[in-house]
C-alpha positions as CSV (number, residue, x, y, z in Angstrom):
1,M,113.6,103.1,154.6
2,K,111.3,104.5,157.2
3,N,111.1,107.6,155.4
4,F,109.3,105.9,152.5
5,V,106.7,104.0,154.5
6,E,104.2,106.8,153.6
7,V,105.0,106.2,149.9
8,L,104.3,102.5,150.5
9,K,100.9,103.2,152.3
10,N,99.8,105.5,149.5
11,S,100.8,103.0,146.7
12,K,98.3,100.7,144.9
13,L,100.5,97.6,145.9
14,F,100.0,98.3,149.6
15,N,96.4,99.6,149.1
16,N,94.2,98.8,152.4
17,I,97.3,97.6,154.3
18,S,97.8,99.6,157.5
19,E,101.0,101.4,158.3
20,S,101.9,99.2,161.1
21,D,101.7,96.0,159.0
22,I,103.8,97.8,156.2
23,E,106.5,98.5,158.7
24,S,106.5,94.9,159.8
25,M,106.6,93.7,156.2
26,I,109.6,95.8,155.1
27,N,112.4,93.4,156.3
28,C,110.2,90.3,155.4
29,L,110.0,91.6,151.7
30,L,113.7,92.3,151.5
31,I,113.0,95.7,150.4
32,K,116.1,97.5,149.1
33,E,116.6,101.3,148.5
34,R,118.6,102.4,145.3
35,K,119.4,106.1,144.4
36,Y,120.0,107.2,140.7
37,N,121.0,110.6,139.2
38,K,119.2,112.2,136.2
39,G,120.0,110.1,133.1
40,D,121.1,107.1,134.9
41,F,120.0,103.6,133.5
42,I,118.2,101.8,136.3
43,L,117.6,98.7,134.1
44,R,118.7,97.6,130.6
45,A,117.1,95.3,128.1
46,G,118.6,91.9,128.7
47,D,118.6,92.2,132.4
48,R,116.6,89.4,134.4
49,L,114.5,90.7,137.3
50,T,114.1,89.2,140.6
51,A,112.4,92.2,142.1
52,V,109.3,94.4,141.6
53,N,110.5,98.2,141.5
54,M,108.7,101.1,143.0
55,V,109.6,104.8,142.5
56,A,109.9,106.4,146.0
57,E,111.3,109.8,144.7
58,G,111.6,111.4,141.4
59,A,110.4,109.5,138.1
60,V,111.7,107.2,135.4
61,H,110.8,106.4,131.8
62,I,110.4,103.2,130.3
63,L,112.1,103.3,126.8
64,K,111.9,100.8,123.9
65,E,114.9,100.7,121.4
66,D,114.7,99.2,118.0
67,Y,117.7,97.3,116.0
68,W,119.0,100.5,114.6
69,G,119.0,102.3,118.2
70,N,115.8,104.4,117.7
71,Q,114.0,105.1,121.1
72,S,110.4,105.6,122.0
73,I,108.8,106.3,125.3
74,L,106.3,103.7,126.6
75,T,105.2,105.5,129.6
76,E,106.4,107.5,132.7
77,I,106.5,105.9,136.1
78,G,106.0,108.3,139.0
79,V,106.2,108.1,142.8
80,G,104.4,105.0,144.3
81,E,104.2,103.3,140.9
82,L,105.6,100.0,139.9
83,F,107.8,98.8,137.0
84,G,109.3,95.6,136.0
85,E,106.6,93.6,137.7
86,T,105.6,91.5,134.7
87,Y,109.3,90.4,134.1
88,A,109.9,89.6,137.8
89,C,106.8,87.4,137.9
90,L,107.8,85.7,134.5
91,K,111.4,85.2,135.8
92,N,112.9,83.5,132.9
93,I,112.2,86.3,130.3
94,P,114.8,88.9,129.9
95,L,113.8,92.5,130.1
96,Q,112.9,94.0,126.6
97,V,112.9,97.6,127.6
98,N,115.3,100.2,129.2
99,V,114.5,102.1,132.3
100,V,116.1,105.4,132.8
101,A,115.7,108.1,135.6
102,V,114.5,111.4,134.2
103,K,115.2,113.2,137.5
104,V,117.2,112.4,140.7
105,S,115.2,109.3,141.7
106,T,115.0,106.7,144.6
107,V,113.7,103.2,143.7
108,L,112.6,100.6,146.2
109,E,113.4,96.9,145.1
110,I,110.8,94.5,146.3
111,D,112.0,90.6,146.3
112,I,109.3,88.9,144.1
113,N,110.0,85.6,145.5
114,R,109.0,87.1,149.1
115,V,105.9,88.6,147.5
116,L,104.6,85.3,146.0
117,A,105.8,83.1,148.6
118,V,103.4,81.8,151.2
119,C,104.1,83.6,154.5
120,T,105.4,81.3,157.2
121,D,103.7,83.5,159.7
122,K,100.4,83.5,157.8
123,C,100.1,87.1,157.8
124,K,96.5,88.1,156.6
125,F,97.9,91.2,154.6
126,Y,99.8,89.0,152.1
127,S,96.9,87.9,150.4
128,R,95.9,91.5,150.1
129,L,99.3,92.3,148.6
130,I,99.0,89.6,145.9
131,E,95.6,90.9,145.0
132,N,97.0,94.3,144.8
133,L,99.8,93.2,142.4
134,L,97.4,91.4,140.2
135,S,95.3,94.9,140.2
136,V,98.5,96.7,139.0
137,V,99.3,94.4,136.3
138,A,95.7,94.8,135.1
139,G,95.9,98.4,135.2
140,K,99.1,98.2,133.2
141,N,97.4,96.1,130.6
142,L,94.6,98.8,130.4
143,M,97.5,101.5,129.9
144,L,98.9,99.6,127.0
145,T,95.6,99.4,125.4
146,N,95.1,103.1,125.6
147,K,98.5,103.7,124.1
148,M,97.7,101.3,121.2
149,E,94.4,103.3,120.7
150,C,96.7,106.4,120.0
151,M,99.4,104.5,117.9
152,V,96.9,103.0,115.5
153,Q,95.7,106.3,114.4
154,R,96.9,107.0,111.0
155,T,97.9,110.8,111.2
156,T,99.9,112.7,113.6
157,R,96.9,115.0,114.2
158,N,94.9,112.1,115.1
159,K,97.5,110.6,117.4
160,I,97.7,114.0,119.3
161,M,93.8,114.2,119.6
162,S,93.4,110.7,120.7
163,Y,96.3,110.9,123.4
164,L,94.8,114.3,124.8
165,S,91.3,112.9,124.7
166,L,92.5,110.0,126.9
167,Q,94.3,112.4,129.3
168,S,91.0,114.4,129.6
169,E,89.0,111.3,130.4
170,K,91.7,110.2,133.0
171,N,91.7,113.4,134.8
172,N,87.9,113.9,134.3
173,S,88.4,117.4,133.1
174,S,89.0,119.4,130.1
175,Q,92.1,120.8,131.7
176,F,95.1,118.8,132.7
177,N,98.9,118.4,132.8
178,I,100.7,115.8,130.8
179,P,103.9,114.1,132.0
180,F,105.9,114.8,128.7
181,N,107.7,117.7,127.3
182,R,107.5,118.1,123.5
183,Q,110.2,115.8,122.5
184,Q,109.2,113.3,125.1
185,L,105.3,113.5,123.8
186,A,106.8,113.0,120.3
187,D,108.7,110.1,121.3
188,Y,105.7,108.5,123.1
189,L,103.5,109.0,120.1
190,A,106.3,107.8,117.6
191,V,106.0,110.9,115.5
192,D,108.4,113.7,114.2
193,R,108.6,116.5,116.8
194,S,108.4,119.3,114.3
195,A,105.4,117.8,112.6
196,M,103.8,117.3,116.1
197,S,104.4,121.0,116.9
198,K,102.8,122.3,113.8
199,E,99.8,120.1,114.3
200,L,99.5,121.5,117.8
201,C,99.5,124.9,116.5
202,R,97.0,124.2,113.9
203,L,94.7,122.6,116.7
204,R,95.0,125.6,118.7
205,D,94.3,128.0,115.8
206,E,91.2,126.0,115.0
207,G,90.0,126.4,118.7
208,I,90.2,122.7,119.4
209,L,92.6,123.0,122.3
210,S,95.0,125.5,123.9
211,F,98.2,124.9,125.8
212,S,101.0,126.3,127.7
213,K,104.2,124.0,128.0
214,N,102.6,120.8,129.4
215,H,99.3,122.3,130.5
216,F,96.3,121.6,128.0
217,E,92.8,122.6,127.9
218,L,90.4,121.1,125.3
219,G,87.9,123.3,123.5
220,V,85.6,122.5,120.6
221,K,84.6,119.0,120.4
222,K,85.0,117.3,116.9
């Protein structure tokens, strides 16, 4: 666990908490380390969570599956980011998504009861921890709002342009990398991969953007 103190220190959950305080909190929070291979299910729909999960190595995808087994990617979670915090806080609500490792990954499980409980030692950094958790939850709500902005677009072309525009704003640059390959991007936008690829080529030919694998550069503004 000591190997991941730097990850914790740089995460939003432990923002403005010193490394020495984090080290003293590890046992108190009952943080457990879990390792997964690429393709492993970390959590499944129907699970009930008692821990907030943080990616310490690798990356995971949050997947939503409908009645017929069709899957869409809600988001990718990278190193230092949390997942499952909403369901952990709600406690009685079963998980409604699947969480899958997209590469060899290590996940830290942080007991939600220890996060929310009043520390018997009255550690000043616990109030900061709860404030940070609320900030993370608020950030996730904003992320879902941004995804909804893409999803309400009526055409594949507009969904692509909306998503890439948001990525440009996020990176404060017309050049950026996205966290998805083509199939994953199609799943995220809930569009046909072939139709999406054709639209990307049209946008490139029109000078609106250029791309190489997952690197994009936006050009002409419309």
